[in-house]
N, C-alpha and C positions, 0 to 999 in steps of 0.2 A: 597403630599398634605402638609403643614405645620400643626404642632398642635399648632401656635401659631395664624392661622386665624380664625376669629370668626364672625357669621355672626348673625345681630337679626332677632330675629324669635319669635311669636305667632302662637298656634294652627290655630288662623284665617289667618294669613299671610301663613303659609304652605299650607292653603287649597285654600288659593287664588292666590298662584304661582303654584300648582299643574294645576289650571285651565287657567291658562295664559300658561303655557308649556304644559301640556297633555301628561306627560312623565313621568319624575324620581319627586324626590319627591325634597322639597324645598332646598336651598342652593345650596351645590355641590352634589346634591344625595343620601342628609344621610337623616335618620330616622328622624323626627323632633324633638325627643327627647330620651335619651338614653344613657347609658353609652357605647359608642363608642368603647373605648379601654379601656386597665388596669385603666387609668388616668383621661380621659377627662369627665365630669360630664355637666349638663345645669344649669349652674348658673346665676342670677341675670337675667332671659329673654334672655340671650345670649349663644348663642349653639358657644362651641370649634369643632372645624372641626377634628373627628378624623380619625380613620381607616376602614371608612364602604364608600365605592365609587360605586354608582349604575350608570348605566349607559344604555342608551336604544336605539333600533333602531327598523323598522318596514317598512311592506309592507302590503298595501292595496290594495282589489280589488274592481269591481262592474261589475255588468252584467244584461244588459237590454232586451234581446233577440236580440241584433245585431249579426253582423256577425264576428266571430273572427278566420275564414279561418280552422274549423274542423268541423266534423259533430257532430250534437250535438241532442238527442233524447229526448222530452220533457216525463217526466212519474210523474204520481202519486203516485205510492208508491215504496218500495225497491224489492218486488218481479219484477217488470220490468227491474229491473237493471242487467245486462247481467255478466257472470261471468267473461269475459274481459274488464268490464266497472266500473268507479267509478260516483256513486252516488254525487252528489252537491245542494246544500253546505253542505246538513248534508246526510249522510246516511240513516240516520234512516229517514228522513223526505225530499227526492230526490226533486228536481225540472227537474232536467236534468239528464243526464247521459251520459258521456262522456268517449271513450277509453283510456284505462292506457296508450297507446303509445301518444296520444294526448293532453294528461293533460296537459304536461308543455307549449305545443304551448297555450294551452287554457288559463293558469294563465297568462302568457307571455302577451295574447291580452287583458285579462282583468284588468289586473294591472293599478292603477290609480293614483297612488302616492307611495313613498317611501321614508327612512331613511338609507342609505343614496344612495341618486340618482345622483351622479356628471353630469349626460349627461342629466336627466331631463325627462326621458324617462316612468318613472312609476314604472320603474323596478330597485329592490334595485342592485349595484353593490357594491363589498369589494374591486376590484383594476380595474384600467379601465387605459390601456396602453398608449392612443391616451392624456391622462391629466395628466400623471405621476401620478395617484392617487391612494392611496395604506392606505384601513381603519384600522386603529388602535380602538377598542372601547372602550377603556382604556380612549384613549388620545382624541379621537373623537366623540364620543356616545354621544346623545342628554342627557342634564340635565339641561337645563336652558332655560328661554323662549326664547331667542334667539335664539335657533334652529328650534321651529317652525316657525321663518319665513324665509322663500324661499329666500328670495333674500341675506341672509347674510351668510346662512347654508346649509348642505348635504341636504335639505329635499325637493326633487320637487319641481319646479316652473313650474305649470302649471294650467291652470283655474280649478280644482279641488284643488286646495292649496290656492292659491288668490281670493280674492271676488273683485268686481267689482271695490270698492274704493281703493283696492291697499294695504288692510288690508289681513294678513294672516287667514284664514279658520279655525274652529275647526276640530279636526283629524278623525272624523264621523259625517257626514254633510247629513244629508237624506233628499233630496228636489225633491219634484217632483217624488215619486215613485209609480210604478202601480205595481199590483197585479203580481206574479209571477218573480219580482225584485227580487237577491239576492248581499250579499255581503260578503267579508271576511277581516279580519283586523287580521294578525299577530305580536305580539310585541314581542322581542328577547330583554332580561335583561341580563346585565353583573355586577355580582360583583367581582369588579378587586381587593380584596383583601381579606376580611376574609369570613366566612361563614354569611347568614343573615336568618333573616324571613323576608318574604315577603307578601305583600296585595298587591290585585289589585283594584286600585279607579278611579272612574269617577268625573268631577267636568264640571263645567262650562255650565249645561243644561239647554238648551235653546227647548223648544216648542211652535208651531205657528196654531192654525186652519187655515191659510190661508184667501183666502178670501171668504170662505163660499157660493159657487154658489150653483143655485137650487137645483143641484140631490143631492148636499151633507146636506144640509137642508132635504129634502124628507129623506135619508137615515136616519139620525140622527132621525127626529121627531121631530124638535125645530129649534128655530134661535139660541142657546147659543154659535154653533163652537166652542165646546170645540176641544182641539187638541186631536186626536181619534191614531195618526200612531204609537205611541210607544208602545201602548195596542194591538196592532195588528201586529205588527211585531216580530216574534218567532224568538227565538237566541239558539246556540250553542256554549258553550265554555269550552276549553279543551287543556291539556298540549299535545305540539307537539314537540316531540325529535329532530325529524330528519328536523324541520325548513319547511317542505314541503306546509305548509299553507291548508292542505286538511288533514280531520280525519281519520286516517289510522284504522280500527276496527279489523281487521282479522291480522297475523301476521302467514305466511305459512312455509315452509321450508327453512332454512339458512345454509347457511355453508361458514364457516369462519376460514380464515388463520391469524393467531397472528404469528405477524413477531417482536424479541427483539432482541436490539442493545446492543452489547456486544463491541463495541471500546473503545480504550485504555481514552478518555475522561472520563468515568465510572470507578469509583475505584471498586473493588472487591466485598466491602459489600453492592454497591450499586447493581452491577449486583446481588448478592445473593437476596437483596430485591425486586429487578426487577421480577427475576424469580418466585418468591412467589406469586408478581402480577399478573402474566401472568397466571400462574397456576389456582389460584382463577378465573380469569374471564373465564377461558379454565370450570372451574369446573360450573363454574355460568352458564351458556350458554348453555355446556348439561344436565344440570338440567330442564331448560325449555322442552325437552323432543318433539323441533323441529330443535334442532342445530346438525352438525356435525362441528368438531374444530380441523384441524392442526395446521402448527405451524414451525418455524424454527427458527435460529438464526442468524444475519449477523455482522459480523466484523473481521478485522485482513485479509481482501482479501478474506474471502470465505462465501458462504453461508452454515450453518451448523446445527445441531440436528434436520434435517427435521422430521418430523412426517405426515404422508398422512390424509388425511381427514375420509379416512376409518378406519384408525386405532385411532381415538382421541378419548376422548380429549385428546389434547398434553400434557405431563406432562415433561416439562423440567428439566434437573437437571444437575450439574458438568459444568455450563457455566461458561469461565474465560473471563475477561476482558484485551483487550490488541486489539493494531492495530488500520485501519483505519474503514471506515465507509460504506461500498460496497453496498448503498442504491438500487441502479439501480437495480441489482443483484436480492436482495434480493424481492424487487417488481415483477420483472420479473418472477424469480421461483414460488412465490406465486401465482401470476396471473394465470401460466399454469398450477396447481396444478388444481386449481380452473375450470379453462377450460376444462379441460382435465376429472377431475373426480366431479366436482360439478353435483348434481342433475338437471336435467333438468329444474326441477319448482323451486328450489329454487333461493332465493336473496343471492347475493354473496359478499361477505366484507373480506378486509384488515385491521386488525386493526395494525398498526405498533406502538410501541414503539420507541423514540430515543431522543437525547439530544445534536445531531447535524447535521451539513448539510453531504452531500455527499462528500466524501472522498476516492478513490478507484483504483485498478487498472482495466486498461482496458481490460486482457487477464488472462488465466491462472488459471479460476474457474475449469477446467478440474481435476486440479492437486488436487482436493477436492472433489469427485465425492457424487453429491446429490443424496440418495435414489429418488426413482422415474424416474430417468434416466435424471434429467432437465439440461442442461450445460447454463449456462445464460453468453452474451458477443456476440461475441465481443462489448464494447464500444469505444469510439475513443477519450475521451474530461478528461479522469481520470489522475488524475497526484498525485500518493500514497507518491512522494520523501518527502514532510511534509506534516505538518498539516492544512495549509492554506484550506479552503476551496473555490475554484476558481470559478467565474465565469462561465466558462466554464462546470465546473460539475453541477452547481445548472442549466444551462440551460438543460443539457442533460438526467438531473434526472428530469427535471419538464417536459420534452418531452416524457419520460418513463411513467409517474404518469399520463399523461395526455391521453397516449393510454390506460392505463391499466383499466381507469375511463371509458372508454366505453361500459365497459363491469361487472366491478365489481366494488362497492363504497371501497373506502379507506378512515377508519379513523383514524386520527393521532394524537397521544400524546406526545405533545412536554414537554420535562423535563429540568426544568430549562433554557425556550425558551426567556427570556425577553429581554438576552444581544444580541448585532451584532453577524454574523454568524463567526465560529471559523475562526480567523485571518484575515477577510477579513470585516471590519467596515465600505466600501462601497459598498458593493454588489449590482450588479445588474444584472438580470436574463435577458439570451437571450438580453442583451445590450440595446436592444430600450425600454425596458420596465423600469416601475418606481422602482426607489433606493427601496433594501430593507433593512430596517432599522432592525430589529428583526429576530431570529432564528422564531418566532412565526410565522410572515408575511411570510415565506416563505413555511414552512410546511402548511401554513390553506391555502394560495391562489395558491399555486404552487405544492402540496403533497396531501393534503385532497381538496382542491378543493373548500370549502364549508364551512359556515362558523358553521353551523352544524355538521359536520362532524370533527372538530378539538377541542381536548381538552388540558387544559394547567396547567402541573401540577409544581410549581414552584421546588421540589424535588422528588425522587422517594415514600420518604414519604407520599406523597400526593396522588398517586393513589388511594391507598382505596379508599378513599371520590369520585371519581368520577365514580368510577368500575360500579355502581348500575347505572348512567348518561348513559354510554356504551352500558350495558344492555340493557335498556327500549330503546335507539335508534336500536339496533340490532332486539331485538328478544321479545319484549312485545309489545302488542295491546295497544294503545293512551287512556288514560283516559279521556271520558267525563266529566267532574266537574260538568256539571250542564246545562239542558235543560231549556228555560220559555219563558217568553214575556220581551219586551226590557222594558216596562213600570218598572215591577217587580225588574229586573236587575239592573236596573239604581238607584231603590230608595235601594236596598241593597250597590251595589256598591257607594253609595253617605253617608251610613248610617257609623258614626265613621271613623276607620279606614279602612274601606273594607271589601273585602271580604277575609280572608286568605287562601294563597297559600301553597301548600303542598310541598316540596322539594323533597320526597320520595315517589312515585307514590306505591309504594309495601306495603306500610303501608297502613291499613284504616283509610282514615280520608273525613268526609264530610266538604267542604268547608263550604256551605251554612247553616248546623245545629250545626258541632260540634262547641267547644268553641276553640278559638284560641290557645291557651295553654292545648290541649288533648295531652296528651304522644306521640300518632301516627302523630301529625304535627311535618315533619321534616323541618331543615335550607337548604335552596341553597345554592352550592358549590359555592368560586369563581375558577376563569380558565375553566368555564363551560359555553357555552351558553346556557339559557334556555328560551323555546319558551311558549308562551301561544295564543292559537288561540279562534278568535272571529268571528262567523258566523251568519249571520242575513239573513229573508227571510220575502216575504211579499206573506202567501199564496193566490192563483189563488181566491179564495171564498170570499175575502174580496170585498167589496162594495164600493157605493161612500162615503163613510162616512171620509174615509181617502183622498178625493178629496182637493188637493191644501195643507194639512198639510205637517209640516215639523218636524224635532228634530235633535240636534246637541249635542253633547259635546265631552270633552276630556278624555283621558283613560290615567292612569299613575300607578305607583309606590310606595307604602311606605316602606323602610327596615328599618329593628333595626339589630342589630349585633348580632349573639346569646351570646357572652359572654357577661354574665351578666344582661342576659333577659331571660324569659320564655315564650315568643311567645303570651305575651296576651296583647300587643302592650301598647299604651298611650289611658289613659281613657278620657273619654268626658271633665273630668274638668279639662286635662292636664296633670294627675301626670300619674307617670309608676313606675311597681312593681317591680324593680329591687332590688337584695337581697344583695348587695355586695357594701359599701360605700358610702352609703346615698340613697337619693331618689332624683328625680328632677321634676321639675313640669313647668308649661307655663299658664300665667294667659289668 
């Protein structure tokens, strides 16, 4: 983004833009007034685009008791939800219970819209081979009004997103809601360059009392026809680090294998720093009390430095940089240890740190005996004769990762991943898929397999800032930061800058009660996909007073760069409490 691009902007225009967009803040996803970098400022009501780029995507669900092809139990309390079931939409206030093994099918069956959704099936897709589509959040993510128009963007083009008059519908559009109905929206945000304070906002709120039939008049006791839906809809808002659109209230046992790349594309000092980061992550996981952590390194045609789960937490030492990148062997060995020695009730993870694509020998791993008796290979597509990562190596490794993900989650941390894959600027995985423009796209789509399980670090030094995000994804319960009514929520979301969000859930911060510049409120990190979930439901006991009522609104984020800001945000008169090189303002 050029430092010379400017946008005419006022506070009122910023909110109007948010209302039209329903997603990121005005301009190009920037905070509306702040010091966005060391040099830029807000002068003469013109915003100079700096180094804070915010992009957003989402998936939304709705259920009104229709058949989605799985068994659904109607329940009235959390006590009625079985041990192998998930209470929806809120485990503390469930309307139904679905078995854990049917949850993915249920969520896909209730999806009504998403961004990106290139095939318009309502389900979010990060890549789609038949359309040669590969989503890059910082390139394709939503941050402008045009992105809410399904006819020229990546938003689903369905009856749920387009009105009968051909205009795009709001992001949340509750109409003809019956007691017992519920829905869910998970927004994911991407800060593409610098850490930032983030607020959640609502705008373009519209409520209607509808036709006011006789049953509604009798229930309300008058003919005023006030809109009553929002005050009767119950809500829950939470941080959803694994991006599964469901509130996970408990974490059981977890078994983790950490895989560290030691190939020659990393310098020795970088490997030393990576060793420290991997060890710190292992210690953090171990400190939760419910995790076992093993590990291994991979490089120079070998899988080495193996620590079994039972002998953890792994503590790497003396790792040396050099050679190629035997990624499939590392994945196979880590998966085998999890399959053989993982606890029966544990959720299992591989956390892989790497700065390159797979480049490896097909055989010979038995020359470097691996503790535990594992011998990976033989592979058929490896070509270690040069440093080029060939398409065949990408394809074979993707197939290995796909097989591993059938039993274990893979969290991939890509280091310096913005460029093309080593020696292969026109990489194409498995020939018939979309071209892979960057290492990040390959590691996210073909190794981690999910946006929530991919982390981007510009350099090894940046891993420390995302380590806690990995910890939250693997071994921490999800935080529900607010439960209430939709009416009260919309008031808070539309007040001032909205609801201040916390980038580090390990600190005590009350999003609705504490000041936004509270010392326990932390910034969100770049390179990490952060998820905020919103669940709503209309209790079964609600009566005819909501008949025909509607409520619609857009949701979005407002962000300010951490540097030169304290989290207090823009005040209502447009001023900004910056401490460096002046102040800013907008009439």
